[in-house]
DSSP file (Angstrom, degrees, kcal/mol; ACC not computed):
  #  RESIDUE AA STRUCTURE BP1 BP2  ACC     N-H-->O    O-->H-N    N-H-->O    O-->H-N    TCO  KAPPA ALPHA  PHI   PSI    X-CA   Y-CA   Z-CA
    1    1 A M              0   0    0      0, 0.0     2,-0.2     0, 0.0    61,-0.0   0.000 360.0 360.0 360.0 131.1  103.4  105.8   86.2
    2    2 A N        -     0   0    0      1,-0.1     2,-1.2    60,-0.0     3,-0.1  -0.513 360.0-115.6 -86.0 156.1  102.2  103.4   88.9
    3    3 A D    >   -     0   0    0     -2,-0.2     3,-1.3     1,-0.2     4,-0.2  -0.756  34.5-178.2 -90.9  91.5   99.8  100.5   88.3
    4    4 A Y  G >  S+     0   0    0     -2,-1.2     3,-0.8     1,-0.3    -1,-0.2   0.678  72.6  71.7 -71.4 -17.9   96.9  101.7   90.3
    5    5 A E  G 3  S+     0   0    0      1,-0.2    -1,-0.3    -3,-0.1    -2,-0.0   0.830 105.7  39.9 -63.7 -30.4   94.8   98.6   89.6
    6    6 A K  G <  S+     0   0    0     -3,-1.3     2,-0.6     2,-0.1    -1,-0.2   0.379  87.4 114.4 -98.8   1.9   97.2   96.7   91.9
    7    7 A F    <   -     0   0    0     -3,-0.8     2,-0.5    -4,-0.2    -3,-0.0  -0.657  52.5-163.2 -77.9 115.4   97.4   99.6   94.5
    8    8 A V        -     0   0    0     -2,-0.6     2,-0.4     0, 0.0    -2,-0.1  -0.879  12.3-173.8-110.5 129.3   95.8   98.2   97.7
    9    9 A L        -     0   0    0     -2,-0.5    -2,-0.0     4,-0.0     2,-0.0  -0.952  24.2-125.8-114.9 139.3   94.7  100.2  100.6
   10   10 A T     >  -     0   0    0     -2,-0.4     4,-2.7     1,-0.1     5,-0.2  -0.262  35.1-100.9 -70.0 170.0   93.4   98.7  103.8
   11   11 A E  H  > S+     0   0    0      1,-0.2     4,-2.1     2,-0.2     5,-0.1   0.905 125.9  49.0 -60.3 -41.1   90.0   99.8  105.0
   12   12 A K  H  > S+     0   0    0      2,-0.2     4,-2.0     1,-0.2    -1,-0.2   0.919 111.8  48.1 -64.6 -44.4   91.6  102.1  107.5
   13   13 A E  H  > S+     0   0    0      1,-0.2     4,-2.8     2,-0.2    -2,-0.2   0.895 111.3  50.8 -63.6 -40.1   93.9  103.6  104.9
   14   14 A Q  H  X S+     0   0    0     -4,-2.7     4,-2.2     2,-0.2    -1,-0.2   0.888 107.8  53.2 -65.6 -38.6   91.0  104.1  102.5
   15   15 A T  H  < S+     0   0    0     -4,-2.1     4,-0.3     2,-0.2    -1,-0.2   0.916 112.9  43.6 -61.7 -43.4   89.0  105.9  105.2
   16   16 A I  H >< S+     0   0    0     -4,-2.0     3,-1.6     1,-0.2     4,-0.3   0.918 111.9  53.6 -66.2 -43.6   91.9  108.3  105.8
   17   17 A F  H >< S+     0   0    0     -4,-2.8     3,-1.4     1,-0.3    -2,-0.2   0.846 101.5  60.4 -60.4 -34.9   92.4  108.7  102.1
   18   18 A N  T 3< S+     0   0    0     -4,-2.2    -1,-0.3     1,-0.3    -2,-0.2   0.604  87.6  75.4 -70.9 -10.9   88.7  109.6  101.7
   19   19 A K  T <  S+     0   0    0     -3,-1.6    -1,-0.3    -4,-0.3     8,-0.2   0.696  71.4 105.4 -72.1 -18.1   89.3  112.6  104.0
   20   20 A F    <   -     0   0    0     -3,-1.4     6,-0.2    -4,-0.3     2,-0.1  -0.444  62.7-146.6 -71.7 133.3   91.0  114.5  101.3
   21   21 A K    >   -     0   0    0      4,-2.3     3,-2.1    -2,-0.2    -1,-0.1  -0.195  35.0 -85.2 -89.0-178.2   88.9  117.3   99.8
   22   22 A K  T 3  S+     0   0    0      1,-0.3    -2,-0.1     2,-0.1    -1,-0.1   0.792 128.0  59.9 -60.3 -28.7   88.8  118.6   96.2
   23   23 A N  T 3  S-     0   0    0      2,-0.2    -1,-0.3     1,-0.0     3,-0.1   0.313 117.1-115.0 -84.4  11.6   91.8  120.9   96.9
   24   24 A N  S <  S+     0   0    0     -3,-2.1    35,-2.8     1,-0.2     2,-0.3   0.720  77.9 114.9  66.3  24.9   93.8  117.8   97.8
   25   25 A T  E     +A   58   0A   0     33,-0.2    -4,-2.3    -6,-0.1     2,-0.3  -0.885  36.4 173.8-122.4 157.9   94.3  118.7  101.4
   26   26 A A  E     -A   57   0A   0     31,-1.9    31,-2.7    -2,-0.3     2,-0.7  -0.984  35.7-112.6-154.7 158.0   93.1  117.0  104.7
   27   27 A E  E     +A   56   0A   0     -2,-0.3     2,-0.3    29,-0.2    29,-0.2  -0.870  46.7 172.9 -94.5 113.7   93.5  117.4  108.4
   28   28 A L  E     -A   55   0A   0     27,-3.0    27,-3.0    -2,-0.7     2,-0.1  -0.901  29.4-126.1-124.0 151.2   95.3  114.3  109.6
   29   29 A S  E  >  -A   54   0A   0     -2,-0.3     4,-2.7    25,-0.2     5,-0.2  -0.378  40.8 -97.9 -80.8 171.0   96.8  113.2  112.9
   30   30 A G  H  > S+     0   0    0     20,-2.2     4,-2.4    23,-0.5    21,-0.2   0.931 124.4  46.9 -57.4 -48.9  100.4  112.1  113.2
   31   31 A P  H  > S+     0   0    0      0, 0.0     4,-1.8     0, 0.0    -1,-0.2   0.883 112.8  49.9 -63.2 -36.9   99.6  108.4  113.0
   32   32 A E  H  > S+     0   0    0      2,-0.2     4,-2.0     1,-0.2    -2,-0.2   0.925 110.5  50.4 -65.0 -43.1   97.2  108.9  110.0
   33   33 A Y  H  X S+     0   0    0     -4,-2.7     4,-2.9     1,-0.2     5,-0.3   0.915 107.2  54.5 -58.9 -43.3   99.9  110.9  108.3
   34   34 A N  H  X S+     0   0    0     -4,-2.4     4,-1.7     1,-0.2    -1,-0.2   0.882 107.2  50.3 -61.0 -38.4  102.4  108.1  108.9
   35   35 A L  H  X S+     0   0    0     -4,-1.8     4,-0.9     1,-0.2    -1,-0.2   0.916 114.3  44.4 -63.5 -42.1  100.1  105.6  107.2
   36   36 A M  H  <>S+     0   0    0     -4,-2.0     5,-2.7     1,-0.2     6,-0.5   0.869 111.8  51.0 -73.0 -37.3   99.7  107.9  104.2
   37   37 A I  H ><5S+     0   0    0     -4,-2.9     3,-1.2     1,-0.2    -1,-0.2   0.847 103.7  59.9 -69.5 -32.1  103.4  108.8  103.8
   38   38 A W  H 3<5S+     0   0    0     -4,-1.7    -1,-0.2    -5,-0.3    -2,-0.2   0.847 109.1  43.1 -63.6 -33.0  104.3  105.1  103.9
   39   39 A K  T 3<5S-     0   0    0     -4,-0.9    -1,-0.3    -3,-0.3    -2,-0.2   0.367 115.0-118.9 -91.0   3.8  102.2  104.5  100.8
   40   40 A R  T < 5S+     0   0    0     -3,-1.2    23,-0.4    -4,-0.2    22,-0.3   0.787  76.3 128.9  63.7  30.7  103.6  107.7   99.2
   41   41 A L      < +     0   0    0     -5,-2.7    19,-2.2    21,-0.2     2,-0.3   0.637  62.7  46.0 -91.6 -15.4  100.1  109.3   99.1
   42   42 A V  B    S-B   59   0B   0     -6,-0.5    17,-0.2    17,-0.3     2,-0.1  -0.895  92.5 -97.6-124.6 157.0  101.0  112.6  100.8
   43   43 A D        -     0   0    0     15,-2.6     2,-0.2    -2,-0.3    15,-0.2  -0.415  49.1 -98.5 -68.8 147.3  103.8  115.0  100.3
   44   44 A D        +     0   0    0     -2,-0.1     2,-0.3    -4,-0.1    -1,-0.1  -0.482  54.6 164.2 -68.5 131.7  106.6  114.7  102.8
   45   45 A A        -     0   0    0     -2,-0.2     2,-1.3     2,-0.1    -3,-0.0  -0.972  47.3-105.1-145.2 157.5  106.4  117.2  105.6
   46   46 A Q        +     0   0    0     -2,-0.3    -2,-0.0     2,-0.0     0, 0.0  -0.713  53.4 163.1 -86.4  93.9  107.9  117.6  109.0
   47   47 A I        -     0   0    0     -2,-1.3    -2,-0.1   -17,-0.1     8,-0.0  -0.959  36.1-126.5-117.6 124.3  105.0  116.5  111.2
   48   48 A P        -     0   0    0      0, 0.0     2,-2.2     0, 0.0   -18,-0.0  -0.303  31.3-106.4 -63.2 152.3  105.6  115.6  114.8
   49   49 A N        +     0   0    0    -19,-0.1     2,-0.4   -20,-0.0   -20,-0.0  -0.498  63.6 154.3 -81.7  72.8  104.2  112.2  115.9
   50   50 A S        -     0   0    0     -2,-2.2   -20,-2.2     3,-0.1    -3,-0.0  -0.875  33.7-163.4-106.6 133.6  101.3  113.6  117.8
   51   51 A I  S    S+     0   0    0     -2,-0.4    -1,-0.1   -22,-0.2   -19,-0.1   0.868  87.3  37.5 -83.0 -37.6   98.1  111.6  118.3
   52   52 A D  S    S+     0   0    0    -23,-0.1     2,-0.4     2,-0.1    -1,-0.1   0.588  99.2  81.8 -97.3 -10.0   95.7  114.4  119.4
   53   53 A K        -     0   0    0      2,-0.0   -23,-0.5     0, 0.0     2,-0.3  -0.781  68.4-140.3 -99.0 140.3   96.8  117.3  117.2
   54   54 A L  E     -A   29   0A   0     -2,-0.4     2,-0.4   -25,-0.1   -25,-0.2  -0.752  14.1-164.1-100.2 146.4   95.7  117.6  113.5
   55   55 A F  E     -A   28   0A   0    -27,-3.0   -27,-3.0    -2,-0.3     2,-0.6  -0.971  22.2-121.9-128.4 142.0   97.9  118.8  110.7
   56   56 A T  E     +A   27   0A   0     -2,-0.4     2,-0.3   -29,-0.2   -29,-0.2  -0.740  39.5 176.9 -83.2 122.2   97.0  120.0  107.2
   57   57 A V  E     -A   26   0A   0    -31,-2.7   -31,-1.9    -2,-0.6     2,-0.4  -0.870  20.4-134.1-125.7 160.7   98.7  117.8  104.6
   58   58 A R  E     -A   25   0A   0     -2,-0.3   -15,-2.6   -33,-0.2   -33,-0.2  -0.893  23.8-109.2-118.2 141.7   98.5  117.6  100.9
   59   59 A L  B     -B   42   0B   0    -35,-2.8   -17,-0.3    -2,-0.4   -18,-0.1  -0.402  33.9-130.8 -63.8 142.0   98.1  114.7   98.5
   60   60 A S     >  -     0   0    0    -19,-2.2     4,-2.5    -2,-0.1     5,-0.2  -0.274  32.9 -94.1 -80.2 176.8  101.3  113.8   96.5
   61   61 A R  H  > S+     0   0    0      1,-0.2     4,-2.4     2,-0.2     5,-0.2   0.901 130.1  51.8 -59.5 -40.7  101.2  113.3   92.8
   62   62 A V  H  > S+     0   0    0    -22,-0.3     4,-2.4     1,-0.2    -1,-0.2   0.916 109.7  49.0 -61.9 -44.0  100.8  109.5   93.5
   63   63 A G  H  > S+     0   0    0    -23,-0.4     4,-2.3     2,-0.2    -2,-0.2   0.894 111.5  49.1 -62.9 -41.1   97.8  110.3   95.8
   64   64 A Q  H  X S+     0   0    0     -4,-2.5     4,-2.1     2,-0.2    -2,-0.2   0.902 112.4  47.6 -65.6 -41.4   96.2  112.5   93.2
   65   65 A E  H  X S+     0   0    0     -4,-2.4     4,-2.5     2,-0.2    -2,-0.2   0.879 111.2  51.2 -68.5 -37.1   96.6  110.0   90.5
   66   66 A L  H  X S+     0   0    0     -4,-2.4     4,-2.8     2,-0.2    -2,-0.2   0.918 109.7  50.2 -65.0 -42.1   95.2  107.2   92.7
   67   67 A R  H  X S+     0   0    0     -4,-2.3     4,-2.2     2,-0.2    -2,-0.2   0.913 110.9  49.0 -62.6 -41.7   92.2  109.3   93.5
   68   68 A T  H  X S+     0   0    0     -4,-2.1     4,-2.3     2,-0.2    -2,-0.2   0.920 112.2  48.9 -61.7 -44.2   91.6  110.0   89.8
   69   69 A Y  H  X S+     0   0    0     -4,-2.5     4,-2.8     1,-0.2    -2,-0.2   0.924 110.2  50.9 -61.5 -44.7   91.9  106.3   89.1
   70   70 A Q  H  X S+     0   0    0     -4,-2.8     4,-2.4     1,-0.2    -1,-0.2   0.893 110.5  49.2 -62.3 -40.0   89.5  105.4   91.9
   71   71 A K  H  X S+     0   0    0     -4,-2.2     4,-2.2     2,-0.2    -1,-0.2   0.929 113.4  45.9 -64.4 -44.9   86.9  107.9   90.6
   72   72 A M  H  X S+     0   0    0     -4,-2.3     4,-2.1     1,-0.2    -2,-0.2   0.904 113.3  50.0 -64.6 -40.5   87.2  106.5   87.1
   73   73 A H  H  X S+     0   0    0     -4,-2.8     4,-2.3     2,-0.2    -1,-0.2   0.898 109.6  50.9 -64.6 -41.1   87.0  102.9   88.3
   74   74 A K  H  X S+     0   0    0     -4,-2.4     4,-2.4     1,-0.2    -1,-0.2   0.905 110.1  49.9 -63.8 -42.1   83.9  103.7   90.4
   75   75 A K  H  X S+     0   0    0     -4,-2.2     4,-2.4     1,-0.2    -1,-0.2   0.894 110.4  50.6 -62.7 -40.1   82.2  105.3   87.4
   76   76 A K  H  X S+     0   0    0     -4,-2.1     4,-2.6     2,-0.2    -2,-0.2   0.909 110.6  48.4 -65.2 -42.0   83.0  102.3   85.3
   77   77 A I  H  X S+     0   0    0     -4,-2.3     4,-2.6     2,-0.2    -2,-0.2   0.917 111.8  49.7 -64.0 -43.4   81.5   99.9   87.9
   78   78 A M  H  X S+     0   0    0     -4,-2.4     4,-2.3     2,-0.2    -2,-0.2   0.918 111.7  49.1 -60.9 -43.0   78.4  102.0   88.2
   79   79 A S  H  X S+     0   0    0     -4,-2.4     4,-2.4     1,-0.2    -2,-0.2   0.915 111.5  48.7 -62.9 -43.6   78.0  102.0   84.4
   80   80 A D  H  X S+     0   0    0     -4,-2.6     4,-2.4     1,-0.2    -1,-0.2   0.895 110.8  51.1 -63.0 -40.5   78.5   98.2   84.3
   81   81 A N  H  X S+     0   0    0     -4,-2.6     4,-2.5     2,-0.2    -2,-0.2   0.896 110.5  48.4 -65.1 -40.5   75.9   97.7   87.0
   82   82 A I  H  X S+     0   0    0     -4,-2.3     4,-2.5     2,-0.2    -2,-0.2   0.924 111.7  49.8 -64.8 -43.8   73.4   99.9   85.2
   83   83 A R  H  X S+     0   0    0     -4,-2.4     4,-2.2     1,-0.2    -2,-0.2   0.912 111.7  48.6 -61.1 -43.0   74.0   98.0   82.0
   84   84 A Y  H  X S+     0   0    0     -4,-2.4     4,-2.2     1,-0.2    -1,-0.2   0.917 110.9  50.6 -62.3 -44.3   73.6   94.7   83.8
   85   85 A G  H  X S+     0   0    0     -4,-2.5     4,-2.2     2,-0.2    -2,-0.2   0.904 110.4  48.8 -61.9 -43.1   70.3   95.8   85.4
   86   86 A V  H  X S+     0   0    0     -4,-2.5     4,-2.3     1,-0.2    -1,-0.2   0.930 112.7  46.7 -64.4 -46.2   68.8   97.0   82.1
   87   87 A T  H  X S+     0   0    0     -4,-2.2     4,-2.2     1,-0.2    -1,-0.2   0.869 111.6  52.0 -66.5 -34.6   69.7   93.7   80.3
   88   88 A T  H  X S+     0   0    0     -4,-2.2     4,-2.4     2,-0.2    -1,-0.2   0.919 109.8  48.7 -65.9 -43.2   68.3   91.7   83.2
   89   89 A V  H  X S+     0   0    0     -4,-2.2     4,-2.6     1,-0.2     5,-0.2   0.919 111.1  50.4 -62.2 -43.6   65.0   93.6   83.2
   90   90 A I  H  X S+     0   0    0     -4,-2.3     4,-2.4     1,-0.2    -1,-0.2   0.912 111.2  48.9 -60.7 -43.0   64.7   93.1   79.4
   91   91 A A  H  X S+     0   0    0     -4,-2.2     4,-2.2     2,-0.2    -2,-0.2   0.903 111.8  48.1 -65.0 -41.5   65.3   89.4   79.8
   92   92 A V  H  X S+     0   0    0     -4,-2.4     4,-2.6     2,-0.2    -2,-0.2   0.916 112.0  49.4 -66.6 -42.8   62.7   89.0   82.6
   93   93 A V  H  X S+     0   0    0     -4,-2.6     4,-2.7     1,-0.2     5,-0.2   0.918 111.1  50.1 -61.6 -43.4   60.1   91.0   80.6
   94   94 A A  H  X S+     0   0    0     -4,-2.4     4,-2.3    -5,-0.2    -1,-0.2   0.900 111.1  49.4 -62.3 -40.8   60.8   88.8   77.5
   95   95 A L  H  X S+     0   0    0     -4,-2.2     4,-2.4     2,-0.2    -2,-0.2   0.930 111.9  47.7 -63.3 -46.2   60.4   85.7   79.7
   96   96 A V  H  X S+     0   0    0     -4,-2.6     4,-2.5     1,-0.2    -2,-0.2   0.921 112.6  49.1 -62.2 -44.1   57.1   86.9   81.1
   97   97 A L  H  X S+     0   0    0     -4,-2.7     4,-2.2     1,-0.2    -1,-0.2   0.901 111.4  49.1 -63.4 -40.3   55.8   87.8   77.7
   98   98 A S  H  X S+     0   0    0     -4,-2.3     4,-1.6     2,-0.2    -1,-0.2   0.892 111.6  49.2 -67.8 -37.3   56.7   84.5   76.3
   99   99 A L  H  X S+     0   0    0     -4,-2.4     4,-1.5     2,-0.2    -2,-0.2   0.894 111.4  49.9 -66.6 -39.1   55.1   82.7   79.2
  100  100 A L  H  X S+     0   0    0     -4,-2.5     4,-1.0     1,-0.2    -2,-0.2   0.880 109.2  51.0 -66.0 -38.2   51.9   84.8   78.7
  101  101 A S  H  < S+     0   0    0     -4,-2.2    -1,-0.2     1,-0.2    -2,-0.2   0.828 110.2  50.0 -70.0 -30.2   51.8   84.0   75.0
  102  102 A L  H  < S+     0   0    0     -4,-1.6    -1,-0.2     1,-0.2    -2,-0.2   0.820 107.2  55.4 -73.0 -31.3   52.1   80.3   75.7
  103  103 A H  H  <        0   0    0     -4,-1.5    -1,-0.2     1,-0.2    -2,-0.2   0.728 360.0 360.0 -76.8 -21.5   49.3   80.4   78.2
  104  104 A K     <        0   0    0     -4,-1.0    -1,-0.2    -3,-0.1    -2,-0.1   0.464 360.0 360.0 -79.1 360.0   46.7   82.0   75.9
């Protein structure tokens, strides 16, 4: 099992990684494939180094696990942001109410 928390993709690599659909396949060019194979995110295939032709490639087990980790991490961040927003609103309302009660 890889430590996906420390797995770093550049912006370009992440853009390519985001091309993969639910069925774990994507149409990639030769250079895009080379970036993904270097990170072990796609299954090894015999793909010519062609810039203008697209090839259907499949995520490897590592790629699938990274995608699952990224989805779970995104959900956790969204949940944390919502929790932060709710507590901030409650604090602001409490402050306003306390200021109003002092002013009366």
